N, C-alpha and C positions, 0 to 999 in steps of 0.2 A: 476493136482489138484493144484499142488504146485506153479507151474508157472502162474496159475489163481489169487492166492492168491500174487504171487509177484508183478502182474499187478496191481493188486487194491491197492496194498500199494503203489505202487509207484504213482498211480492215487491220494491216499489220500492224497500223501505228496507233490504232485504237486497242489493241491489245495490249502492244508493247507499254503504250501509257497506262493501262490498267494493271501490268506488271509493276511499273515502278511506282503506280501508289500502293498496292498491295505491300511492295519491297517496303516504303515507306513507313509505313503503317506497322508492318512486322519489325521493324528496327524500334520504332516507339515502342512496343510491346516489349520488346528484348528491354531497351532500355528503364523502363515502367517496373518491369520484373527484376532488374538489376537493382534499382534504385529502393524497392519496397519489401523487398525479400534477402539480398546481400547486406552483410554487414560485417564488418570487421571485426574480429573478436578483440575486447579491449586488454589494452596492456595490463592491466591489474583489475580484479573486481574486488569491492570493498563491500562488506559486512558488519553489519551492525544487529541489533536486537530490541525487541519491543518490550517494556515495561508497564505492568499495570498493577498496582497497589491494590486493589480490591479483588482481581481475580487473584493474585497470591495469597491473599488470606483466605478466600475461598477454598483454595486449594490444602486450608490446614497450616500454611506457612509462616514462618516469622517472616513477613514481608520485607523487613529493613536489612534482616540477616541476608534472604535471597539478594535482595538488590547489593547488597555489598560485595556479595560472591560474584556478581554479574561482570562488577567494575573489578576486582581485586584477582581473583581464581580467573576467571576468561579472560580480563584485561579488554573488556570491549572500549572503545575509543569511538564509537557510533551507537548512540541511545534515544530510543523514541520514546519519550514518557507519554503516557495516556494521562490526561485529566480527568476527575469525574467529580460533575458539578456539586451531586449528592454528599459527596464526601469534604468538601470545600466549603458550601453554604448551607449548614445542615437547617439552620435557621434563618429566616429572611433578614439581611443587611449584617448576618453575623460570620465573618469570616473566618475559617480556620486552615490557616495558611501553613501550620507548621511542617506537616508531612511532606507537603510539595516544596517548600523552603527546605528541606535537608535533603531531600531528592537530588534538589539542582546543586546546592552546595556540594554534596559530594562530588558531585562529577565535575565541578569546577576545579577539583582540589586534584584532579587526576587528569585535567585538559581534555574532557571527553565531550567531544561533538553532540548538543544535544536537537532533537525536533520536539516542540512541545505541543501536541494535541489538546485544542480547545475547542468548546461548544457544548452544545446539547448532546449530541449523536458523536461520540469519541473513538469506539471499540469495547468488546467486550459487553457479553450479553448483561442486560438487554439491549445493548447498542445505545441507549439513551437513556441518560442517567439524571432525570428529574430528583431535584429536591423533595421531600414528603409535602413541603407546605405550598409547591407550586401550582398555578391553575393551569393546566395540560391545554386548555383554549385560547388561554391569553397570556401568554408566557414571552414574548418577544422583546418588551422593555427590561425584565429581570434578566434575561438572558445577556442582553446585550449590557447592560450594568456589569454582569459577574466575567465577561472578557474583557470589559474594560479595567477591572481591578486586577486581574490576572495579569494582563499585558503591562500594567501600569507599575506594578511590584516587582516583576521578573524583567523589563525590556532591558535592565542595567548589566543582566547575566552576560557575559563575555563568551560561556558554553553554549548559550541557545541562537545556532544559525540560521534556523526558520520557523517560522510558526504553521502548523497544519490546521486550518479550518474546517472542522467537522469531519467525517470520516463517513465518505461515500453516503451522503445526506439525498443523494437523488436515486439511491440504488433502494429498491422496498426490501426490507431485509430489517428485522428486529422487532422491538415492540415500540415503535414509535407515530407521531402524528407525521402528516406529511410535512415536509420542509419545502419551503418555498426556494425559487432563486431569489426573490426578491429577498428574503429574510438573509440568504446567507451572502447576496451582494453584500448588505449591510453590515454584515460582520465582518465582512472582507476590508470595506471602506473604513469601518474603524480601526482595526489593526493598522491598516496604512496608514491614519492619519494620526496616530500612535509613537509605530516604530516603522523603519525602512528596511527591515531584514524580510527576506524571499517568502512568499506565502505559499504553501504546498496545498494541492487542492486533490485528495484521493477519489479513485473511480476504480469500480469493479473491473479487473484484470481479465475477467472472462464474458462478461456479458456487456461490453460496451465500445465505442471505438475512442474514448478517450476526448472526443470533441471538445466537448464542455468543461472539463478538465484544463483544456490547453486554454482554454478561452478566459476562464475564471482565475487561474492560478498562475506562479512564476514558474512552478515545478510541478510535474505531472507524477503523482503515487499512485501506484496500482498493486493488488493482488495479484498472488500467484499461489492458488492452491490446484492438488492432484486429484484428491480423493476426499468426498465428502459425502455427509448424507442429505440426499433430496428428501424432504417431507412431503413436497408434494407426488411423488411418486412411491413412497415409505421405503426407497431402497438406498443402500450405500452403492456409489456410482465412483468411478475415474473418468474423469475429464476427457475427451477423445483428440484434444488439443495438440497440435504439434509444438514444437518451440518456433517453427514460422508463426504460427499465428501472432505470438506477441513481437515478434521481430517487424514484422510485416507493418503493424499499428506503432511502434518506436521510432521507426524510420518515417514512418506518415509525419507523426506530431513534431519531430525535431526537423523535418525539411519543409512542413507548412506552418510550422506556429515558432521556429527556432526555439522550441520548451527542452527542458532537461526531462526525462523519463527514469525514474526509480521505481523499486519494488519495494513498498513500504511496509507491506503484509505476506509474507514468505511462508508457506506452509513448515511448520517444524514442529508440531503437535498434532494429535490424532483431530478428528471432527467427528464425534459421536450423535449417536440420535438423542441421548440425552446431554446435561451438561456435563463438563470433563471430569467434575470432581462427583459425578453421579454414575461413570462409566466405567465397567470392570476393565481388569488389564488385558482380557481375552479379546474382548469389544474394541478396546483403543488398537488391536495389533490391526483391526480391517483397514483402516486407514492410514497408519504410520507404525512401521518396526523398523528394525533396525535396515534392512535393505532398502524399506520403501523412500527412509530418510535419504539415502546414497543415491538413490534413483532422481529423488527432488533435486539434489545438489548437482547432478549431470545435467537435468534438464535445464533448470534455471541458467547453466553456464552457456548453454548451446542460444539463450536468447538473444546474447548482445547486451544484455541490460548490465549495467556495471556498479549497480550498488542496490542491495539486499537487506533487509532486514529482517531477521527471524522473529514467526510469531510463534513463541514457545518458549522463552526464557525460563517461566515461572514452572513450567511443566516438565522441563530438564532438571529443574532443581529438586522438584518431588518426585522425578526418578531418581535421581543420584539418593535421596534419603529413604527411597524403597529398598536400595541395594543394587539399582542398574544404574553405571554410570556413564552408560556408551554414548548418548545423547550431548551429555554434557561436555566428554573427552573431546567428541566429534563437533562441537560449536567451538570450542576452545582453539581447535585448528585454524577453524577460520578467521574466529573474531580476534584472534591475539597477532594475527599477521600484518 
């Protein structure tokens, strides 16, 4: 009888032990969920805008007029300038800095905070902007020399708060050769040797965990696109990801790597099957119209990220010149605050 009671007691203790262990892991799970998914909304969300001289020109705009309108009409205080190697070094060792100098000088006059994107893959189609004279199989030495010249020329600018090295270099998009980690590390080491401002590293917001970006850069920059044309399936798609998809990874990067996460490419223009300047107004509306623009803003505000750079300031100005100033005026609401 006593033996049965002892066995029963031992079984009860074993069950109780299992319950305690399960409860412990449940608490750990709840804590992890809170840690990764819960985010306190920032007190203030900052907005900026991206500018590409080349993209503005290809839209048929006076790019200088477009640029000044972003500064003086929209009154943006945060700007990301994309540099294009083929515009600056059209001939080997002959640097044409006047256009970039002008952009930076105009920003300085207005106390605008700048991110300067440098490298070979800096954004806007075809993504990699090789000068015509370059040997695409042997360009490392020329690229590093180009980067050195850009940084040396502009490192005294008080407006530049960070350098972005390449734009999603490891994401397979664009007409680009493979860009190796070894090359990117050399680029970053070179810039660090010349200047002590933060290095931004950009990664896909949709198809990456951002770990590599966090290991390489001082600030992690991501994309946030909602509707795109997927050439692999020949269809327009809306990404199914909820805001928590971005919140989860933002929290993970901030906690594990102690790195800031910003959105350096926030969709505020259409993503067409063809290049934007060859896309009809009707087709543009498939991926962005007035309602989708507002929807994108509301989505972004739910992620917990506190800094967004609009991808589309050139297109807004193009739309404005076409008689539709909705996007321009909406952009002003966020950029001028």
